C-alpha positions as CSV (number, residue, x, y, z in Angstrom):
1,M,0.0,0.0,0.0
2,W,2.0,2.9,-1.3
3,A,2.0,6.7,-1.1
4,S,4.4,9.0,-2.8
5,G,7.6,9.4,-0.9
6,T,11.2,10.3,-0.9
7,V,13.7,7.8,-2.2
8,G,17.2,7.0,-1.3
9,A,20.2,8.0,-3.4
10,V,20.6,5.3,-6.0
11,S,24.1,3.9,-6.1
12,G,23.6,0.3,-5.0
13,P,23.0,-3.0,-6.7
14,C,20.6,-3.5,-9.6
15,I,18.0,-6.1,-8.5
16,A,15.3,-7.6,-10.7
17,V,12.0,-8.3,-8.9
18,L,9.5,-10.5,-10.6
19,G,5.9,-11.0,-9.5
20,E,2.4,-9.8,-9.1
21,R,1.1,-6.3,-8.6
22,I,-2.2,-6.2,-6.6
23,V,-4.9,-3.6,-5.9
24,D,-5.6,-3.9,-2.2
25,F,-9.1,-3.0,-1.0
26,V,-8.4,-1.9,2.6
27,P,-11.1,-1.0,5.2
28,G,-11.7,2.7,5.9
29,D,-12.9,4.4,9.0
30,D,-16.4,3.2,8.3
31,P,-16.4,-0.6,8.4
32,Q,-18.6,-0.6,5.3
33,S,-16.2,1.5,3.2
34,Y,-13.0,0.4,1.4
35,R,-10.4,2.2,-0.6
36,A,-8.2,0.9,-3.4
37,V,-4.4,1.2,-3.0
38,A,-1.5,-0.3,-4.8
39,G,0.2,-3.4,-3.3
40,G,1.7,-6.8,-3.9
41,S,4.7,-8.3,-2.1
42,P,7.1,-8.2,-5.1
43,A,6.2,-4.6,-5.9
44,N,6.7,-3.7,-2.2
45,V,10.2,-5.3,-2.4
46,A,11.1,-3.2,-5.4
47,L,10.0,-0.1,-3.6
48,G,12.1,-1.0,-0.6
49,V,15.1,-1.6,-2.8
50,R,14.7,1.8,-4.4
51,R,14.3,3.7,-1.1
52,L,17.2,1.9,0.5
53,G,19.6,2.9,-2.3
54,G,19.4,0.0,-4.8
55,E,18.3,0.0,-8.4
56,P,15.2,-2.2,-8.9
57,V,14.0,-3.6,-12.2
58,L,10.3,-4.5,-11.7
59,L,9.2,-7.4,-13.9
60,G,5.6,-8.3,-14.3
61,R,2.6,-9.0,-16.6
62,A,0.3,-6.0,-16.4
63,G,-3.4,-6.1,-17.0
64,D,-5.3,-3.7,-19.2
65,D,-8.2,-2.7,-17.0
66,G,-8.8,0.7,-15.4
67,L,-7.0,-0.4,-12.2
68,A,-3.8,-1.0,-14.1
69,G,-3.5,2.7,-14.3
70,L,-3.7,3.0,-10.5
71,L,-0.9,0.5,-10.1
72,D,1.3,2.3,-12.8
73,R,0.8,5.7,-11.1
74,A,1.9,4.3,-7.7
75,I,5.1,2.9,-9.3
76,V,6.0,6.1,-11.2
77,D,5.1,8.4,-8.3
78,N,7.6,6.4,-6.1
79,G,10.5,6.7,-8.5
80,L,10.2,3.3,-10.1
81,S,10.0,2.5,-13.8
82,T,7.2,0.6,-15.6
83,A,9.5,0.0,-18.7
84,A,10.1,-3.7,-18.0
85,L,6.4,-4.6,-17.4
86,L,4.9,-6.7,-20.1
87,R,1.5,-5.4,-21.2
88,R,-1.1,-8.2,-21.5
89,S,-4.9,-8.5,-21.6
90,G,-6.9,-9.2,-18.5
91,P,-8.0,-7.7,-15.2
92,S,-5.6,-6.6,-12.4
93,M,-5.4,-8.8,-9.4
94,L,-7.4,-7.8,-6.3
95,A,-7.1,-8.5,-2.6
96,V,-9.7,-7.7,0.0
97,C,-7.9,-7.0,3.3
98,T,-9.1,-7.3,6.8
99,R,-6.9,-5.8,9.6
100,K,-6.7,-7.8,12.8
101,D,-6.3,-6.4,16.4
102,D,-2.6,-7.1,16.4
103,G,-2.0,-5.0,13.3
104,S,-1.5,-7.9,10.9
105,V,-3.7,-8.3,7.8
106,E,-5.6,-11.1,6.3
107,Y,-6.1,-11.2,2.5
108,Y,-8.7,-12.8,0.1
109,F,-7.5,-12.8,-3.5
110,Y,-9.4,-12.4,-6.8
111,Y,-7.1,-13.5,-9.6
112,Q,-9.1,-15.4,-12.2
113,G,-8.1,-14.2,-15.6
114,S,-5.3,-12.0,-14.3
115,P,-2.2,-11.9,-16.5
116,D,0.0,-11.4,-13.4
117,L,0.1,-15.2,-12.8
118,M,0.1,-16.4,-16.5
119,W,3.8,-16.4,-17.2
120,T,5.1,-18.3,-20.2
121,Q,8.6,-19.3,-21.1
122,A,8.7,-16.7,-23.9
123,D,7.5,-13.9,-21.5
124,L,10.1,-14.9,-18.9
125,A,12.9,-14.9,-21.5
126,E,11.8,-11.4,-22.5
127,A,11.5,-10.1,-18.9
128,L,14.9,-11.6,-17.8
129,G,16.5,-10.3,-20.9
130,E,15.4,-6.8,-19.9
131,A,16.8,-7.4,-16.4
132,R,20.2,-8.6,-17.6
133,A,20.4,-5.7,-20.1
134,A,19.8,-3.3,-17.2
135,G,22.8,-4.9,-15.3
136,A,20.9,-6.9,-12.7
137,V,23.1,-8.9,-10.3
138,A,20.2,-10.6,-8.5
139,W,16.7,-11.8,-9.2
140,H,14.1,-11.9,-6.4
141,T,10.7,-13.6,-6.7
142,G,8.2,-15.3,-4.5
143,S,4.7,-14.9,-3.2
144,L,1.7,-15.9,-5.3
145,V,3.6,-16.2,-8.6
146,S,5.6,-19.0,-7.2
147,W,2.7,-21.3,-6.0
148,L,-0.6,-20.0,-7.5
149,G,-1.9,-20.0,-11.1
150,P,-0.9,-21.4,-14.4
151,G,2.5,-19.8,-14.7
152,V,4.2,-21.5,-11.7
153,D,6.0,-24.3,-13.7
154,A,7.3,-21.8,-16.2
155,V,8.7,-19.5,-13.5
156,L,10.3,-22.5,-11.7
157,E,12.0,-23.6,-15.0
158,A,13.3,-20.1,-15.6
159,W,14.5,-20.1,-11.9
160,R,16.4,-23.4,-12.6
161,A,17.9,-22.1,-15.8
162,A,19.1,-19.0,-14.0
163,R,20.7,-21.1,-11.3
164,E,22.5,-23.1,-13.9
165,A,23.6,-19.9,-15.7
166,G,25.1,-18.7,-12.4
167,D,25.1,-14.9,-13.2
168,L,22.3,-13.9,-10.9
169,T,21.9,-14.3,-7.2
170,L,18.5,-15.9,-6.7
171,S,16.4,-14.6,-3.8
172,Y,13.1,-16.2,-2.7
173,D,10.3,-15.4,-0.3
174,P,7.4,-17.9,-0.2
175,N,5.0,-15.3,1.5
176,A,2.5,-18.1,2.1
177,R,-1.2,-17.2,2.0
178,P,-3.4,-19.9,3.5
179,G,-6.7,-20.6,1.7
180,T,-5.4,-20.2,-1.8
181,V,-4.0,-23.7,-2.6
182,P,-3.8,-26.8,-0.5
183,R,-1.0,-26.8,2.0
184,E,0.7,-29.9,0.5
185,V,0.7,-28.3,-3.0
186,M,2.1,-25.0,-1.7
187,R,4.8,-26.7,0.4
188,D,5.9,-28.8,-2.6
189,R,6.2,-25.7,-4.8
190,V,7.9,-23.6,-2.2
191,E,10.5,-26.2,-1.4
192,R,11.3,-26.6,-5.1
193,F,12.1,-22.9,-5.3
194,V,14.0,-23.0,-2.0
195,A,16.3,-25.8,-3.2
196,L,17.3,-23.7,-6.3
197,S,17.7,-20.4,-4.4
198,D,20.8,-18.6,-3.1
199,V,19.0,-16.5,-0.5
200,V,15.6,-17.3,1.2
201,K,13.7,-15.0,3.5
202,V,10.8,-16.8,5.3
203,S,8.6,-15.8,8.2
204,D,7.6,-17.8,11.2
205,E,4.0,-17.6,10.0
206,D,5.0,-19.0,6.7
207,I,6.6,-22.0,8.3
208,A,3.7,-22.5,10.7
209,F,1.4,-23.0,7.7
210,L,3.8,-24.9,5.4
211,C,5.3,-27.1,8.1
212,P,2.9,-27.5,10.9
213,G,4.4,-29.1,14.0
214,E,8.0,-28.3,13.0
215,R,10.1,-25.7,14.8
216,P,11.0,-22.8,12.5
217,A,14.6,-23.1,13.4
218,D,14.7,-26.8,12.4
219,V,13.1,-25.9,9.0
220,C,15.5,-23.1,8.4
221,A,18.5,-25.3,9.3
222,R,17.2,-28.0,6.9
223,W,16.6,-25.6,4.0
224,S,20.0,-24.0,4.5
225,S,21.5,-27.5,4.0
226,S,19.6,-28.1,0.7
227,G,20.9,-25.4,-1.6
228,P,20.6,-21.8,-0.3
229,A,23.7,-20.0,0.9
230,L,21.6,-18.1,3.4
231,V,18.2,-18.6,5.0
232,V,16.8,-15.7,7.0
233,L,13.8,-16.1,9.4
234,T,11.6,-13.2,10.4
235,R,9.9,-13.5,13.8
236,G,7.8,-10.4,14.0
237,P,8.7,-8.4,17.2
238,E,11.3,-11.0,18.1
239,G,13.6,-10.0,15.2
240,V,15.4,-12.1,12.7
241,A,17.8,-15.0,12.6
242,A,20.0,-16.5,9.8
243,W,21.3,-20.0,9.0
244,R,23.8,-21.3,6.5
245,Q,25.0,-24.9,6.0
246,G,22.6,-26.0,8.7
247,A,24.0,-23.8,11.4
248,L,22.6,-20.7,13.1
249,I,25.0,-17.8,12.4
250,A,23.1,-14.7,13.5
251,D,20.2,-13.8,15.9
252,V,19.2,-10.2,15.9
253,P,16.4,-9.0,18.3
254,G,13.6,-6.8,17.2
255,R,13.4,-3.1,17.9
256,S,10.7,-1.5,20.1
257,V,8.2,0.5,18.0
258,T,4.6,1.6,18.2
259,V,3.0,-0.5,15.5
260,A,0.6,1.2,13.0
261,D,0.4,-2.1,11.1
262,T,2.7,-4.8,9.8
263,V,2.0,-4.4,6.1
264,G,5.2,-4.6,4.1
265,A,7.5,-5.3,7.0
266,G,8.7,-8.6,5.7
267,D,9.2,-7.1,2.2
268,T,11.3,-4.4,3.8
269,V,13.5,-7.1,5.4
270,T,13.9,-8.7,2.0
271,A,14.8,-5.4,0.3
272,A,17.3,-4.4,3.0
273,L,18.9,-7.8,2.9
274,L,19.4,-7.7,-0.8
275,V,20.7,-4.1,-0.8
276,G,23.0,-5.0,2.1
277,L,24.4,-8.1,0.2
278,G,24.9,-5.8,-2.8
279,D,26.7,-3.2,-0.8
280,A,29.0,-6.1,0.5
281,G,29.8,-7.0,-3.1
282,V,28.5,-10.6,-2.9
283,L,25.6,-10.5,-5.4
284,G,26.0,-11.7,-9.0
285,G,26.5,-15.4,-8.9
286,A,26.6,-18.6,-6.9
287,G,29.1,-19.0,-4.1
288,R,29.9,-15.4,-3.3
289,I,27.7,-15.2,-0.3
290,D,29.5,-18.2,1.3
291,G,32.6,-16.0,1.7
292,L,30.7,-13.3,3.7
293,A,31.7,-13.3,7.4
294,D,29.1,-14.1,10.0
295,A,29.6,-10.6,11.5
296,D,28.9,-9.0,8.2
297,V,25.6,-11.0,7.9
298,R,24.6,-9.8,11.4
299,S,25.3,-6.2,10.5
300,I,23.1,-6.5,7.4
301,L,20.3,-8.0,9.4
302,E,20.6,-5.3,12.1
303,R,19.9,-2.7,9.3
304,A,17.0,-4.9,8.0
305,V,15.4,-5.1,11.4
306,C,15.7,-1.3,11.8
307,A,14.2,-0.7,8.4
308,A,11.3,-3.1,9.1
309,A,10.6,-1.4,12.5
310,I,10.3,1.9,10.7
311,T,7.9,0.4,8.2
312,C,5.7,-1.0,11.1
313,S,5.5,2.5,12.6
314,R,3.7,3.7,9.4
315,E,0.3,2.8,8.0
316,G,0.7,0.7,4.8
317,A,3.8,-0.5,3.0
318,Q,6.1,2.5,3.4
319,P,9.7,1.4,3.7
320,P,12.2,3.9,4.9
321,T,15.0,5.5,3.0
322,R,18.7,4.7,3.5
323,A,19.1,8.0,5.3
324,E,16.2,7.2,7.7
325,V,17.8,3.9,8.6
326,D,21.1,5.5,9.2
327,A,19.6,8.1,11.5
328,A,17.6,5.5,13.5
329,L,20.7,3.3,14.0
330,Q,22.7,6.4,15.2
331,G,19.9,7.6,17.5
């Protein structure tokens, strides 16, 4: 849920972000009234990358209904480009949102006929060609496009091909949404992406749904032994932790903040993580993250926790700028 805002100075890594854009219908002051705002986890990540000083390339299949203009305006108003979006026929995706007492949000999605989830091999080749031409060193994806709709297999095959090519660091966030596909189907698809990824960001809520009865730490340790160089777990107010090669290497507590809502907090962690890895010079191919010292990983995660706390202090997905994070860490 975006509003126009200041952006960070762009001098950091070029990061491709592929996935859905969504029009969120959020409740107003009157319980019977709703307003339409731009959203979608991948788009939120791209916005976070931009504000934190990176250069995002937003890849998507855009609809051609009236709401597509609302989504485009939100992107342009926030300093992002629509140049790499593929224009296709169909309605924009919708999500009806319900805010709970703890500030978290539940979603119900309307996606039938939406081009956002109808990726083909040809479209993926075109989109990733745009990303590579722009100088992308990493490709982030996840959320609905990785486990919902007819394009999942095509995205997974492109993910596997990118892993084999070895020129892009692959970042994945399952962003599980119960009630969309059966748990077993979602878990199978998520774990296929995880095994081919270099970096995975997952929440404790994701794991509670995907792997009921398992400890999040055990799942992260297992995943970090199956392919990813780094697995990062977000735990709401408890902060974040990171694993590699099956071992816990960093545990960063949360920061105290008055929560407006939690929308976009996890996406902010992802954006800060990717920009931080880019600043450390370890994006752009397999194996480079392995050489990053544990202390450097912790430092990146401390910035990510700070950035997410600022996002939680604001209504909607409003990630901070690099300067705001710097000021908060110095305060």
